[in-house]
Each structure stands twice: as C-alpha cells, then as structure tokens.
Backbone as numpy.savetxt, mean C-alpha at the origin, in Angstrom:
# Nx Ny Nz CAx CAy CAz Cx Cy Cz
-9.24 2.45 -11.24 -9.55 1.30 -12.06 -9.22 1.60 -13.51
-8.60 0.61 -14.13 -8.30 0.73 -15.54 -7.07 1.55 -15.85
-6.38 2.07 -14.85 -5.16 2.85 -15.06 -3.99 2.10 -14.45
-2.87 2.14 -15.15 -1.66 1.48 -14.66 -0.63 2.55 -14.31
-0.12 2.48 -13.11 0.92 3.42 -12.68 2.30 2.81 -12.91
2.38 1.49 -12.83 3.64 0.80 -13.05 3.43 -0.69 -13.10
4.48 -1.40 -13.43 4.41 -2.86 -13.50 5.65 -3.43 -12.80
5.47 -4.59 -12.20 6.58 -5.26 -11.52 6.77 -6.65 -12.11
8.01 -7.12 -12.00 8.34 -8.49 -12.39 8.77 -9.24 -11.16
8.06 -10.32 -10.83 8.41 -11.12 -9.66 8.45 -12.59 -10.02
9.27 -13.31 -9.31 9.35 -14.76 -9.45 9.42 -15.34 -8.05
8.52 -16.29 -7.78 8.48 -16.95 -6.48 8.20 -15.95 -5.35
7.40 -14.94 -5.65 6.99 -13.93 -4.67 5.50 -13.67 -4.88
4.92 -12.92 -3.99 3.52 -12.55 -4.10 3.41 -11.02 -4.04
2.39 -10.48 -4.69 2.15 -9.04 -4.72 0.75 -8.80 -4.17
0.67 -8.00 -3.10 -0.61 -7.74 -2.43 -0.77 -6.23 -2.25
-1.96 -5.73 -2.53 -2.25 -4.30 -2.40 -3.44 -4.07 -1.48
-3.30 -3.10 -0.58 -4.43 -2.58 0.19 -4.68 -1.17 -0.31
-5.92 -0.88 -0.68 -6.22 0.44 -1.20 -7.62 0.88 -0.83
-7.86 2.16 -1.04 -9.13 2.76 -0.63 -10.02 3.11 -1.82
-9.63 2.74 -3.02 -10.29 3.19 -4.23 -11.44 2.30 -4.68
-11.65 1.15 -4.05 -12.75 0.28 -4.47 -13.83 0.13 -3.40
-13.43 0.01 -2.17 -14.41 -0.19 -1.09 -14.54 1.08 -0.26
-15.58 1.83 -0.55 -15.82 3.08 0.18 -17.28 3.49 -0.01
-17.70 4.38 0.86 -18.99 5.05 0.68 -18.73 6.54 0.79
-19.62 7.30 0.22 -19.51 8.74 0.30 -20.81 9.28 0.88
-20.68 10.08 1.92 -21.87 10.65 2.54 -21.58 12.11 2.88
-22.47 12.99 2.46 -22.32 14.44 2.68 -20.95 14.94 2.24
-20.48 14.42 1.09 -19.21 14.87 0.53 -17.97 14.30 1.20
-18.16 13.39 2.15 -17.02 12.77 2.84 -16.92 11.32 2.41
-15.71 10.90 2.03 -15.49 9.52 1.61 -14.98 8.72 2.81
-15.66 7.61 3.08 -15.27 6.69 4.15 -14.86 5.37 3.49
-13.62 4.97 3.71 -13.14 3.71 3.14 -13.09 2.63 4.21
-12.73 1.45 3.80 -12.84 0.26 4.66 -11.64 -0.02 5.56
-10.57 0.77 5.47 -9.42 0.55 6.35 -9.60 1.46 7.56
-10.04 0.86 8.65 -10.48 1.63 9.81 -9.43 1.73 10.90
-9.40 2.89 11.52 -8.56 3.13 12.68 -9.31 2.59 13.90
-8.78 1.58 14.59 -9.50 0.99 15.72 -9.68 1.95 16.89
-8.85 3.00 16.95 -8.98 3.97 18.05 -10.16 4.91 17.84
-10.48 5.20 16.57 -11.55 6.16 16.30 -12.80 5.50 15.71
-12.61 4.35 15.07 -13.72 3.69 14.38 -13.99 4.27 13.01
-13.20 5.27 12.61 -13.34 5.89 11.30 -12.19 5.50 10.40
-12.33 5.80 9.12 -11.28 5.53 8.14 -10.02 6.31 8.49
-8.87 5.69 8.21 -7.61 6.42 8.36 -7.59 7.59 7.40
-7.07 8.72 7.86 -6.92 9.92 7.03 -5.43 10.23 6.97
-4.76 9.71 5.92 -3.32 9.92 5.83 -2.85 10.22 4.41
-3.75 10.58 3.52 -3.46 10.93 2.14 -2.97 9.77 1.28
-2.99 8.54 1.81 -2.59 7.39 1.00 -3.78 6.85 0.23
-3.50 6.34 -0.95 -4.50 5.70 -1.78 -4.32 4.18 -1.76
-3.02 3.74 -1.75 -2.76 2.32 -1.69 -1.34 2.03 -1.22
-1.17 0.81 -0.74 0.14 0.28 -0.37 0.24 -1.11 -1.00
1.30 -1.34 -1.75 1.54 -2.64 -2.38 2.79 -3.25 -1.76
2.69 -4.54 -1.42 3.79 -5.26 -0.80 4.19 -6.44 -1.68
5.49 -6.61 -1.84 6.05 -7.81 -2.47 6.73 -8.60 -1.37
6.32 -9.86 -1.21 6.87 -10.71 -0.15 6.79 -12.17 -0.57
7.32 -13.04 0.26 7.34 -14.47 -0.04 5.94 -15.09 0.10
5.16 -14.64 1.07 3.84 -15.23 1.34 2.76 -14.16 1.31
1.62 -14.53 0.73 0.51 -13.57 0.62 -0.01 -13.12 1.97
-0.03 -14.01 2.95 -0.54 -13.63 4.27 0.33 -12.54 4.89
1.64 -12.62 4.65 2.56 -11.58 5.14 2.30 -10.27 4.39
2.14 -10.34 3.07 1.87 -9.15 2.28 0.56 -8.50 2.65
-0.47 -9.31 2.91 -1.77 -8.78 3.29 -1.69 -8.03 4.61
-1.04 -8.65 5.58 -0.90 -8.00 6.89 -0.07 -6.72 6.78
1.05 -6.80 6.08 1.93 -5.63 5.98 1.31 -4.49 5.17
0.55 -4.81 4.14 -0.06 -3.73 3.36 -1.04 -2.93 4.21
-1.81 -3.61 5.04 -2.75 -2.91 5.92 -2.02 -2.18 7.04
-1.03 -2.82 7.64 -0.25 -2.17 8.71 0.45 -0.93 8.18
1.10 -1.06 7.03 1.81 0.09 6.46 0.86 1.21 6.07
-0.32 0.85 5.57 -1.33 1.87 5.28 -1.68 2.62 6.56
-1.91 1.88 7.63 -2.32 2.51 8.89 -1.19 3.36 9.49
0.05 2.98 9.27 1.19 3.75 9.79 1.42 5.04 9.01
1.00 5.07 7.76 1.29 6.21 6.90 2.60 5.99 6.16
2.86 6.85 5.19 3.99 6.64 4.29 5.34 6.62 5.00
5.63 7.61 5.80 6.97 7.71 6.42 7.25 6.53 7.34
6.36 6.27 8.26 6.58 5.17 9.21 6.47 3.81 8.52
5.59 3.71 7.52 5.46 2.47 6.76 6.73 2.14 6.00
7.32 3.15 5.36 8.59 2.94 4.65 9.70 2.57 5.62
9.71 3.21 6.77 10.71 2.88 7.79 10.60 1.41 8.21
9.37 0.96 8.42 9.16 -0.44 8.78 9.65 -1.37 7.67
9.22 -1.12 6.44 9.60 -1.99 5.33 11.11 -2.02 5.11
11.75 -0.88 5.25 13.20 -0.83 5.06 13.96 -1.57 6.16
13.29 -1.87 7.26 13.93 -2.61 8.35 13.73 -4.12 8.23
12.90 -4.55 7.29 12.58 -5.97 7.13 13.31 -6.56 5.94
13.79 -7.78 6.09 14.43 -8.48 4.99 13.41 -9.22 4.14
13.61 -9.21 2.83 12.76 -10.00 1.94 11.39 -9.40 1.68
11.20 -8.14 2.03 9.90 -7.48 1.85 10.14 -6.12 1.20
9.32 -5.79 0.21 9.42 -4.50 -0.47 8.04 -3.87 -0.55
7.99 -2.55 -0.68 6.70 -1.89 -0.73 6.67 -0.64 -1.58
5.47 -0.32 -2.03 5.21 0.86 -2.85 3.99 1.58 -2.27
4.11 2.87 -2.07 3.04 3.69 -1.53 2.58 4.67 -2.61
1.28 4.77 -2.80 0.73 5.75 -3.75 -0.23 6.64 -2.97
0.00 7.96 -3.09 -0.87 8.87 -2.35 -2.04 9.32 -3.21
-2.90 10.14 -2.64 -4.11 10.55 -3.33 -3.84 11.44 -4.55
-2.60 11.93 -4.70 -2.21 12.71 -5.87 -1.42 11.88 -6.87
-1.47 10.54 -6.70 -0.75 9.58 -7.55 0.77 9.73 -7.49
1.27 10.28 -6.40 2.72 10.33 -6.18 3.14 8.98 -5.61
4.22 8.42 -6.15 4.65 7.08 -5.80 5.94 7.14 -4.98
5.99 6.36 -3.89 7.18 6.24 -3.05 7.48 4.76 -2.87
8.77 4.41 -2.92 9.18 3.02 -2.84 10.06 2.77 -1.63
9.98 1.55 -1.09 10.98 1.12 -0.11 12.30 0.94 -0.87
13.37 0.82 -0.13 14.70 0.74 -0.74 14.83 -0.40 -1.74
14.22 -1.53 -1.47 14.40 -2.70 -2.34 13.33 -2.85 -3.43
12.32 -2.01 -3.44 11.22 -2.18 -4.39 11.64 -1.96 -5.84
12.50 -0.99 -6.09 12.88 -0.64 -7.47 13.49 -1.84 -8.21
14.02 -2.78 -7.48 14.57 -4.00 -8.07 13.51 -4.74 -8.90
12.25 -4.64 -8.49 11.16 -5.37 -9.14 10.47 -4.60 -10.27
10.77 -3.32 -10.43 10.09 -2.54 -11.46 10.42 -3.05 -12.84
9.38 -3.17 -13.67 9.55 -3.63 -15.04 10.28 -2.55 -15.81
11.36 -2.89 -16.44 12.19 -1.91 -17.15 11.66 -1.55 -18.54
10.68 -2.31 -19.05 10.15 -2.06 -20.41 9.20 -0.90 -20.44
C-alpha cells in the first residue's frame, strides 16, 4: 500500500489486479491469504504477490487474474501469451516484475 511499482496507460481497456497484500490473516507466523487452492483449502503458495490483467472487460480480467495467480508465474505467462487482446503483469514477493509479451506496450514511458 502506498507504493507504486509502475504505471500503465490504457484506453478502452480495463485493469484488474488480484493480490495477497490486503486480505490475509497471520497465525503462528504463517500468513494465509484469500486466494485459496480448492484441492487443499489453503492459500496458494507460489511466491506471487499479485497479478494484474489488462483486457477489454473487467469480468475477463477478474477471472484471468485469479486463474493466473493460481497457475503461478510460468504457466500464467504461458496462458496470457496464448490469448489475444489480454496482457498481464506478475509481481512476486520480492517485488520482481514479469510481463506477458504484450504488456510492455501499456507501460507509461514518463
């Protein structure tokens, strides 16, 4: 919160982020966030902090941000790179940023 890693410029698109940094609880030193693995019932453990999607419709971005988070960075990027009209940005717990092939088009150059 309160920190900016980057900015994007979009027109006639939507930007949606799924992240673990706002909705979580911590118990006995373990952080449990709200994006749950349906197979285990526990939070996904994949070193991701957030996934941001740029797409035409918010409902598509919402679904893809959660799906890509659950897939993890490598498989999530593979999925996004196979889809037309959709771009994504992954940020891991060390603030390392990874982009789908088309995402850099939207980065603010200023």
